[in-house]
ROVOZA-913132 format. One record per residue (C-alpha): residue number from 1; residue in one letter; x negated, z negated, y negated. Coordinates in steps of 0.5 Angstrom, whole numbers, plus 2048, in hexadecimal, padded with zeros to 3 digits. Layout:
REM ROVOZA-913132
resi->NUM; resn->A; xx->X; zz->Z; yy->Y
...
END
This chain:
REM ROVOZA-913132
resi->1; resn->M; xx->72D; zz->6CA; yy->6E7
resi->2; resn->H; xx->732; zz->6CC; yy->6EB
resi->3; resn->R; xx->731; zz->6D3; yy->6F1
resi->4; resn->R; xx->736; zz->6D7; yy->6F3
resi->5; resn->T; xx->735; zz->6D7; yy->6FB
resi->6; resn->G; xx->73B; zz->6DD; yy->6FD
resi->7; resn->F; xx->740; zz->6E1; yy->6FA
resi->8; resn->T; xx->745; zz->6E0; yy->6F7
resi->9; resn->L; xx->74D; zz->6E1; yy->6FA
resi->10; resn->I; xx->74E; zz->6E7; yy->6F4
resi->11; resn->E; xx->747; zz->6EA; yy->6F6
resi->12; resn->L; xx->748; zz->6EA; yy->6FF
resi->13; resn->L; xx->74E; zz->6ED; yy->6FD
resi->14; resn->V; xx->74C; zz->6F4; yy->6F7
resi->15; resn->V; xx->746; zz->6F5; yy->6FD
resi->16; resn->I; xx->74C; zz->6F4; yy->703
resi->17; resn->A; xx->750; zz->6F9; yy->6FE
resi->18; resn->I; xx->74A; zz->6FD; yy->6FC
resi->19; resn->I; xx->748; zz->6FE; yy->704
resi->20; resn->A; xx->750; zz->700; yy->705
resi->21; resn->L; xx->750; zz->705; yy->700
resi->22; resn->L; xx->74A; zz->709; yy->703
resi->23; resn->M; xx->74C; zz->708; yy->70B
resi->24; resn->G; xx->753; zz->70C; yy->708
resi->25; resn->I; xx->74E; zz->711; yy->705
resi->26; resn->L; xx->749; zz->711; yy->70B
resi->27; resn->M; xx->74F; zz->711; yy->711
resi->28; resn->P; xx->751; zz->718; yy->70F
resi->29; resn->A; xx->74A; zz->71C; yy->70F
resi->30; resn->L; xx->749; zz->718; yy->714
resi->31; resn->N; xx->74E; zz->71B; yy->719
resi->32; resn->R; xx->74D; zz->721; yy->716
resi->33; resn->A; xx->746; zz->721; yy->719
resi->34; resn->K; xx->748; zz->71E; yy->71F
resi->35; resn->M; xx->74E; zz->724; yy->720
resi->36; resn->L; xx->748; zz->72A; yy->71E
resi->37; resn->A; xx->744; zz->727; yy->724
resi->38; resn->Q; xx->748; zz->727; yy->728
resi->39; resn->K; xx->74B; zz->72E; yy->726
resi->40; resn->I; xx->744; zz->731; yy->728
resi->41; resn->S; xx->743; zz->72C; yy->72F
resi->42; resn->C; xx->74A; zz->72F; yy->731
resi->43; resn->A; xx->746; zz->737; yy->72E
resi->44; resn->S; xx->740; zz->736; yy->733
resi->45; resn->N; xx->745; zz->733; yy->738
resi->46; resn->I; xx->74A; zz->739; yy->738
resi->47; resn->R; xx->743; zz->73E; yy->738
resi->48; resn->Q; xx->73F; zz->73A; yy->73F
resi->49; resn->M; xx->746; zz->73B; yy->742
resi->50; resn->G; xx->744; zz->744; yy->73F
resi->51; resn->T; xx->73D; zz->743; yy->742
resi->52; resn->G; xx->740; zz->740; yy->748
resi->53; resn->V; xx->745; zz->746; yy->749
resi->54; resn->N; xx->740; zz->74B; yy->748
resi->55; resn->L; xx->73C; zz->748; yy->74D
resi->56; resn->Y; xx->742; zz->747; yy->752
resi->57; resn->A; xx->743; zz->74F; yy->752
resi->58; resn->E; xx->73B; zz->751; yy->753
resi->59; resn->D; xx->73D; zz->74C; yy->75A
resi->60; resn->Y; xx->742; zz->74F; yy->75C
resi->61; resn->D; xx->742; zz->757; yy->75B
resi->62; resn->G; xx->744; zz->757; yy->753
resi->63; resn->L; xx->74B; zz->753; yy->756
resi->64; resn->L; xx->74D; zz->74E; yy->750
resi->65; resn->P; xx->74F; zz->746; yy->752
resi->66; resn->P; xx->756; zz->748; yy->756
resi->67; resn->M; xx->75D; zz->744; yy->754
resi->68; resn->N; xx->75C; zz->740; yy->75C
resi->69; resn->E; xx->75A; zz->73F; yy->762
resi->70; resn->V; xx->761; zz->740; yy->765
resi->71; resn->R; xx->766; zz->743; yy->760
resi->72; resn->P; xx->766; zz->74B; yy->75E
resi->73; resn->L; xx->76B; zz->74A; yy->758
resi->74; resn->Q; xx->76A; zz->746; yy->751
resi->75; resn->T; xx->773; zz->743; yy->751
resi->76; resn->A; xx->777; zz->742; yy->74C
resi->77; resn->G; xx->775; zz->73A; yy->74D
resi->78; resn->H; xx->76D; zz->73B; yy->74E
resi->79; resn->Y; xx->768; zz->738; yy->749
resi->80; resn->T; xx->761; zz->73B; yy->749
resi->81; resn->R; xx->75E; zz->735; yy->747
resi->82; resn->W; xx->75D; zz->733; yy->74F
resi->83; resn->F; xx->758; zz->732; yy->751
resi->84; resn->R; xx->759; zz->72F; yy->759
resi->85; resn->S; xx->75E; zz->72D; yy->75C
resi->86; resn->G; xx->761; zz->727; yy->760
resi->87; resn->D; xx->75F; zz->72A; yy->766
resi->88; resn->D; xx->758; zz->72B; yy->764
resi->89; resn->T; xx->75A; zz->734; yy->763
resi->90; resn->W; xx->756; zz->736; yy->75E
resi->91; resn->W; xx->759; zz->73A; yy->757
resi->92; resn->N; xx->756; zz->73E; yy->751
resi->93; resn->M; xx->750; zz->73B; yy->74E
resi->94; resn->G; xx->750; zz->736; yy->754
resi->95; resn->F; xx->74C; zz->73B; yy->757
resi->96; resn->V; xx->747; zz->73C; yy->753
resi->97; resn->W; xx->745; zz->734; yy->753
resi->98; resn->K; xx->747; zz->736; yy->75C
resi->99; resn->A; xx->741; zz->73A; yy->75B
resi->100; resn->E; xx->73C; zz->736; yy->758
resi->101; resn->I; xx->73C; zz->73B; yy->752
resi->102; resn->L; xx->73E; zz->735; yy->74D
resi->103; resn->K; xx->73C; zz->72D; yy->750
resi->104; resn->D; xx->73F; zz->729; yy->74A
resi->105; resn->G; xx->746; zz->727; yy->74B
resi->106; resn->R; xx->746; zz->725; yy->742
resi->107; resn->I; xx->745; zz->72D; yy->741
resi->108; resn->F; xx->74D; zz->72E; yy->743
resi->109; resn->Y; xx->74F; zz->729; yy->73E
resi->110; resn->C; xx->751; zz->729; yy->736
resi->111; resn->P; xx->74E; zz->723; yy->733
resi->112; resn->S; xx->753; zz->723; yy->72F
resi->113; resn->P; xx->757; zz->71D; yy->730
resi->114; resn->E; xx->75D; zz->721; yy->72F
resi->115; resn->V; xx->75D; zz->726; yy->735
resi->116; resn->R; xx->761; zz->723; yy->73B
resi->117; resn->F; xx->75C; zz->723; yy->740
resi->118; resn->K; xx->756; zz->721; yy->73E
resi->119; resn->Y; xx->74F; zz->71F; yy->743
resi->120; resn->K; xx->750; zz->718; yy->745
resi->121; resn->N; xx->757; zz->719; yy->748
resi->122; resn->Y; xx->754; zz->71C; yy->74E
resi->123; resn->S; xx->74D; zz->71A; yy->74E
resi->124; resn->Q; xx->74F; zz->714; yy->752
resi->125; resn->P; xx->74C; zz->712; yy->757
resi->126; resn->K; xx->748; zz->719; yy->757
resi->127; resn->F; xx->74B; zz->720; yy->753
resi->128; resn->P; xx->74F; zz->723; yy->755
resi->129; resn->S; xx->753; zz->71D; yy->756
resi->130; resn->S; xx->75A; zz->71E; yy->758
resi->131; resn->S; xx->75D; zz->719; yy->751
resi->132; resn->P; xx->762; zz->715; yy->751
resi->133; resn->L; xx->765; zz->716; yy->74A
resi->134; resn->V; xx->769; zz->71B; yy->74C
resi->135; resn->E; xx->76E; zz->71D; yy->751
resi->136; resn->N; xx->76B; zz->723; yy->756
resi->137; resn->P; xx->764; zz->722; yy->759
resi->138; resn->G; xx->75F; zz->725; yy->758
resi->139; resn->T; xx->759; zz->728; yy->751
resi->140; resn->R; xx->75C; zz->72B; yy->74C
resi->141; resn->I; xx->758; zz->72D; yy->746
resi->142; resn->S; xx->759; zz->72D; yy->73E
resi->143; resn->Y; xx->757; zz->735; yy->73E
resi->144; resn->M; xx->75C; zz->73B; yy->740
resi->145; resn->Y; xx->758; zz->740; yy->743
resi->146; resn->N; xx->759; zz->747; yy->744
resi->147; resn->P; xx->761; zz->746; yy->742
resi->148; resn->V; xx->762; zz->74D; yy->742
resi->149; resn->C; xx->768; zz->750; yy->746
resi->150; resn->V; xx->76B; zz->757; yy->747
resi->151; resn->S; xx->772; zz->755; yy->745
resi->152; resn->L; xx->777; zz->74F; yy->745
resi->153; resn->E; xx->77A; zz->752; yy->74C
resi->154; resn->N; xx->773; zz->754; yy->74F
resi->155; resn->R; xx->76E; zz->74D; yy->74D
resi->156; resn->D; xx->768; zz->751; yy->751
resi->157; resn->R; xx->762; zz->751; yy->74D
resi->158; resn->K; xx->760; zz->755; yy->749
resi->159; resn->F; xx->759; zz->755; yy->749
resi->160; resn->K; xx->755; zz->755; yy->750
resi->161; resn->R; xx->74E; zz->757; yy->750
resi->162; resn->L; xx->749; zz->756; yy->74A
resi->163; resn->S; xx->749; zz->75E; yy->749
resi->164; resn->Q; xx->751; zz->75E; yy->747
resi->165; resn->L; xx->74F; zz->758; yy->741
resi->166; resn->K; xx->751; zz->75C; yy->73A
resi->167; resn->A; xx->74F; zz->757; yy->735
resi->168; resn->T; xx->756; zz->75B; yy->730
resi->169; resn->E; xx->75C; zz->758; yy->735
resi->170; resn->T; xx->758; zz->754; yy->739
resi->171; resn->L; xx->758; zz->74B; yy->738
resi->172; resn->L; xx->753; zz->749; yy->73D
resi->173; resn->L; xx->753; zz->742; yy->73B
resi->174; resn->V; xx->758; zz->73D; yy->736
resi->175; resn->D; xx->759; zz->736; yy->735
resi->176; resn->S; xx->75F; zz->735; yy->738
resi->177; resn->V; xx->766; zz->735; yy->734
resi->178; resn->L; xx->76B; zz->735; yy->73A
resi->179; resn->D; xx->76C; zz->72D; yy->739
resi->180; resn->G; xx->76C; zz->72E; yy->731
resi->181; resn->S; xx->765; zz->72B; yy->731
resi->182; resn->M; xx->762; zz->72C; yy->72A
resi->183; resn->P; xx->75A; zz->72A; yy->72B
resi->184; resn->H; xx->757; zz->72C; yy->724
resi->185; resn->R; xx->75D; zz->72B; yy->720
resi->186; resn->G; xx->760; zz->732; yy->721
resi->187; resn->G; xx->75A; zz->735; yy->722
resi->188; resn->W; xx->759; zz->738; yy->728
resi->189; resn->N; xx->753; zz->73B; yy->72D
resi->190; resn->I; xx->753; zz->740; yy->731
resi->191; resn->M; xx->74F; zz->746; yy->734
resi->192; resn->I; xx->750; zz->74D; yy->735
resi->193; resn->G; xx->74E; zz->752; yy->739
resi->194; resn->D; xx->747; zz->754; yy->737
resi->195; resn->F; xx->746; zz->74D; yy->738
resi->196; resn->S; xx->744; zz->74B; yy->730
resi->197; resn->A; xx->748; zz->744; yy->72E
resi->198; resn->H; xx->74D; zz->743; yy->728
resi->199; resn->Q; xx->751; zz->73F; yy->725
resi->200; resn->V; xx->758; zz->741; yy->723
resi->201; resn->N; xx->75C; zz->73D; yy->71E
resi->202; resn->D; xx->764; zz->740; yy->71D
resi->203; resn->P; xx->769; zz->73C; yy->719
resi->204; resn->Q; xx->76E; zz->740; yy->71D
resi->205; resn->I; xx->769; zz->73E; yy->724
resi->206; resn->L; xx->76B; zz->736; yy->722
resi->207; resn->E; xx->772; zz->739; yy->721
resi->208; resn->L; xx->774; zz->73B; yy->728
resi->209; resn->V; xx->76F; zz->736; yy->72C
resi->210; resn->E; xx->772; zz->730; yy->727
resi->211; resn->E; xx->779; zz->733; yy->729
resi->212; resn->Y; xx->779; zz->735; yy->730
resi->213; resn->S; xx->774; zz->730; yy->733
resi->214; resn->G; xx->779; zz->72D; yy->738
resi->215; resn->S; xx->77A; zz->72F; yy->73F
resi->216; resn->I; xx->777; zz->734; yy->743
resi->217; resn->G; xx->77D; zz->73A; yy->744
resi->218; resn->E; xx->77E; zz->741; yy->744
resi->219; resn->T; xx->77F; zz->742; yy->73D
resi->220; resn->D; xx->77A; zz->73C; yy->73B
resi->221; resn->F; xx->775; zz->742; yy->73D
resi->222; resn->E; xx->778; zz->747; yy->739
resi->223; resn->H; xx->776; zz->743; yy->734
resi->224; resn->F; xx->76F; zz->741; yy->737
resi->225; resn->D; xx->76E; zz->749; yy->737
resi->226; resn->Q; xx->770; zz->748; yy->72F
resi->227; resn->I; xx->76A; zz->745; yy->72E
resi->228; resn->L; xx->765; zz->748; yy->732
resi->229; resn->D; xx->766; zz->74F; yy->72E
resi->230; resn->L; xx->766; zz->74B; yy->727
resi->231; resn->M; xx->75F; zz->747; yy->72A
resi->232; resn->L; xx->75D; zz->74F; yy->72B
resi->233; resn->K; xx->75E; zz->751; yy->725
resi->234; resn->A; xx->75C; zz->74C; yy->721
resi->235; resn->H; xx->756; zz->74C; yy->724
END
């Protein structure tokens, strides 16, 4: 009596087709789960940075981490994502690192692959190093710290002390938007003045980010201010 020892070609094709069908069904669900995990991790980063800002203020007479060590104003071309410049001048959230309040450099980077600046860009040979992938030397993070200024003409930071923060009108930390980053498919994590973290999803914000994601100039900052206002209203 003859015994079958293997699959026929048709049976193999059927099995392959079933596997492909299952993969097609599972992959979207797996991608959604991965993005959700990244979103949760990102929100955790923002909360830890908020804790760092609080602790910094306690140690420095109620003062928030300043813009930088050498320049009093935020110019039209300034990115609030600067962490340290090429001449080793500390900026923004870099002061929290300098004070050794937060000691894990990965906290300052959203885990989404859609952001422009990533931890791996600045961790060689040791964080916070300069990245060969960007033109300007120094270290930049994927979040924007305290981006609220008085006006387009006066780029001075509006809030300099912990006691000045007001939940209804302050964005303390946000996922980067100036370069058109959309780390969570159109959703952004933010932290407002009472140190509560939220996620905002607004089609109008998405449209503005997609339309004005080019070079940074005075006009771009006007659109950036619009985005900040929408984020405050949408949380």
